[in-house]
Wavefront OBJ file of the C-alpha trace (Angstrom):
o trace
v 47.219 -62.842 -71.119
v 48.858 -59.553 -72.077
v 50.861 -59.227 -75.270
v 54.430 -58.037 -74.719
v 55.855 -55.077 -76.619
v 58.121 -57.436 -78.576
v 55.149 -59.609 -79.546
v 53.153 -56.522 -80.550
v 56.047 -55.296 -82.728
v 56.342 -58.732 -84.344
v 52.585 -58.797 -84.997
v 52.695 -55.316 -86.536
v 55.655 -56.256 -88.726
v 53.889 -59.442 -89.867
v 50.673 -57.515 -90.639
v 52.616 -54.927 -92.664
v 54.403 -57.684 -94.604
v 51.153 -59.510 -95.326
v 49.309 -56.397 -96.465
v 52.323 -55.133 -98.408
v 52.565 -58.453 -100.190
v 48.878 -58.411 -101.080
v 49.074 -54.879 -102.459
v 52.373 -55.333 -104.308
v 50.996 -58.479 -105.982
v 47.683 -56.854 -106.897
v 48.745 -53.326 -107.822
v 52.487 -53.376 -108.467
v 55.203 -51.564 -106.588
v 54.631 -48.085 -107.991
v 50.928 -47.968 -107.083
v 51.462 -48.891 -103.428
v 51.634 -46.159 -100.773
v 53.339 -47.156 -97.514
v 51.071 -44.955 -95.378
v 48.004 -46.696 -96.861
v 49.488 -50.112 -96.128
v 50.062 -49.056 -92.522
v 46.599 -47.558 -92.113
v 44.921 -50.670 -93.508
v 46.433 -52.823 -90.739
v 45.812 -50.285 -88.001
v 49.442 -49.170 -87.745
v 50.868 -45.705 -88.006
v 53.033 -44.511 -90.830
v 55.789 -44.131 -88.226
v 55.493 -47.795 -87.290
v 55.853 -48.786 -90.937
v 58.969 -46.635 -91.248
v 60.304 -48.062 -87.984
v 60.038 -51.622 -89.293
v 61.071 -51.076 -92.916
v 62.548 -47.543 -93.249
v 60.807 -47.023 -96.618
v 58.425 -48.522 -99.139
v 61.478 -50.007 -100.849
v 62.445 -51.612 -97.538
v 59.006 -53.193 -97.199
v 59.188 -54.355 -100.803
v 62.662 -55.849 -100.259
v 61.349 -57.799 -97.248
v 58.337 -59.014 -99.243
v 60.576 -60.101 -102.145
v 62.825 -62.023 -99.747
v 59.797 -63.747 -98.216
v 58.261 -64.695 -101.581
v 61.602 -65.867 -102.971
v 62.210 -67.917 -99.832
v 58.826 -69.604 -100.192
v 59.503 -70.242 -103.868
v 62.882 -71.790 -103.046
v 61.236 -74.020 -100.443
v 58.533 -75.120 -102.900
v 61.143 -76.002 -105.510
v 63.250 -77.891 -102.951
v 60.206 -79.775 -101.648
v 59.223 -80.826 -105.164
v 62.775 -81.989 -105.870
v 63.122 -83.866 -102.585
v 60.031 -85.921 -103.398
v 62.266 -87.900 -105.795
v 65.261 -90.110 -105.099
v 66.798 -89.911 -108.566
v 68.931 -86.748 -109.005
v 67.750 -86.269 -112.601
v 64.105 -86.444 -111.536
v 64.896 -84.024 -108.720
v 66.158 -81.483 -111.257
v 63.118 -81.940 -113.493
v 60.661 -81.710 -110.590
v 62.330 -78.606 -109.172
v 62.304 -76.877 -112.547
v 58.649 -77.763 -113.080
v 57.750 -76.486 -109.607
v 59.395 -73.177 -110.451
v 57.436 -72.884 -113.688
v 54.194 -73.724 -111.916
v 54.883 -71.121 -109.233
v 54.960 -68.416 -111.901
v 51.180 -68.763 -112.026
v 50.994 -67.312 -108.521
v 50.308 -63.564 -108.924
v 52.646 -62.730 -106.031
v 55.548 -64.605 -107.585
v 54.906 -63.209 -111.044
v 54.370 -59.564 -110.154
v 56.657 -59.244 -107.150
v 59.591 -61.526 -107.979
v 59.663 -61.720 -111.768
v 58.321 -58.324 -112.893
v 58.871 -55.659 -110.239
v 61.853 -56.897 -108.217
v 64.502 -56.646 -110.966
v 63.379 -53.093 -111.768
v 62.755 -51.789 -108.255
v 65.729 -53.397 -106.534
v 68.059 -53.347 -109.499
v 69.390 -56.334 -111.356
v 72.379 -56.973 -109.075
v 70.389 -56.962 -105.828
v 67.609 -59.047 -107.364
v 70.132 -61.613 -108.629
v 71.806 -61.753 -105.209
v 68.450 -62.419 -103.547
v 67.590 -65.025 -106.188
v 70.958 -66.648 -105.607
v 70.243 -66.910 -101.880
v 66.805 -68.415 -102.353
v 66.918 -70.742 -105.351
v 69.659 -70.243 -107.924
v 72.277 -71.865 -105.713
v 70.050 -74.965 -105.452
v 70.041 -75.228 -109.235
v 73.835 -74.953 -109.334
v 74.160 -77.569 -106.573
v 71.871 -79.930 -108.489
v 73.914 -79.474 -111.660
v 77.184 -80.094 -109.774
v 75.674 -83.300 -108.388
v 74.542 -84.485 -111.810
v 77.983 -83.856 -113.278
v 79.681 -85.628 -110.359
v 77.345 -88.601 -110.820
v 78.135 -88.745 -114.539
v 74.539 -87.963 -115.557
v 75.699 -84.779 -117.273
v 78.999 -84.384 -119.105
v 81.756 -82.387 -117.413
v 81.188 -78.680 -118.060
v 81.295 -75.304 -116.311
v 78.263 -75.124 -114.002
v 77.970 -71.358 -113.537
v 77.050 -70.466 -117.141
v 74.789 -73.507 -117.418
v 72.929 -72.564 -114.222
v 72.521 -68.966 -115.466
v 71.200 -70.144 -118.824
v 68.671 -72.496 -117.247
v 67.626 -69.919 -114.664
v 67.110 -67.242 -117.315
v 65.132 -69.591 -119.531
v 62.891 -70.627 -116.655
v 62.330 -67.015 -115.552
v 61.223 -66.120 -119.084
v 59.011 -69.182 -119.340
v 57.429 -68.459 -115.951
v 56.668 -64.890 -117.043
v 55.104 -66.121 -120.261
v 53.033 -68.724 -118.416
v 51.758 -66.094 -116.015
v 50.546 -63.915 -118.890
v 49.231 -66.403 -121.416
v 45.666 -67.595 -121.779
v 46.772 -70.445 -124.052
v 45.160 -73.735 -122.994
v 47.688 -76.363 -122.026
v 50.520 -73.819 -121.798
v 51.996 -75.301 -118.624
v 52.033 -78.829 -120.054
v 53.561 -77.592 -123.316
v 56.214 -75.661 -121.400
v 56.995 -78.682 -119.218
v 57.490 -80.794 -122.368
v 59.758 -78.119 -123.861
v 61.710 -78.012 -120.602
v 62.129 -81.788 -120.688
v 63.519 -81.582 -124.231
v 65.876 -78.806 -123.178
v 67.085 -80.746 -120.154
v 67.424 -83.974 -122.140
v 69.669 -82.061 -124.550
v 72.090 -81.460 -121.684
v 72.640 -85.187 -121.306
v 73.785 -85.668 -124.894
l 1 2 3 4 5 6 7 8 9 10 11 12 13 14 15 16 17 18 19 20 21 22 23 24 25 26 27 28 29 30 31 32 33 34 35 36 37 38 39 40 41 42 43 44 45 46 47 48 49 50 51 52 53 54 55 56 57 58 59 60 61 62 63 64 65 66 67 68 69 70 71 72 73 74 75 76 77 78 79 80 81 82 83 84 85 86 87 88 89 90 91 92 93 94 95 96 97 98 99 100 101 102 103 104 105 106 107 108 109 110 111 112 113 114 115 116 117 118 119 120 121 122 123 124 125 126 127 128 129 130 131 132 133 134 135 136 137 138 139 140 141 142 143 144 145 146 147 148 149 150 151 152 153 154 155 156 157 158 159 160 161 162 163 164 165 166 167 168 169 170 171 172 173 174 175 176 177 178 179 180 181 182 183 184 185 186 187 188 189 190 191 192 193 194
């Protein structure tokens, strides 16, 4: 069965994304050359530019993909619980655990804010996971689990703290670091209920 032009384009785009992701995670944005990514998957430099316009365009698409997967992992962990408080805790823990993935650490937490700029990175983060955190906090306040308070600053504070913790976890060799961080997170979250 012959592959249509549309299917071939989709396969080329997928191959470029996969290879770009591997290289961005391993080497960092600045060390990646778009022409080398294309050549490694048997595509031309022109095909890479057709699909992504630039290395930054490929990186942006990779960031969106990784952030989307991270958001799904957090949501899946949260949805495994019926209790809204346990959903928040499980989602936060899933985010911290994901920081151990080299792609998440290097692409999303280290390079994306610098390469894309803070505002674009925050907008992408908002689309993929930050809004879920805000929704969870709204739900906890509505249910009376958390006291009435402005959600936006609280969500930003928690998000920032978890980003920093995820970066630290990705870099540390300290035994038991994830468990210690999860306990610290629980104490922080429990403080919100007071």
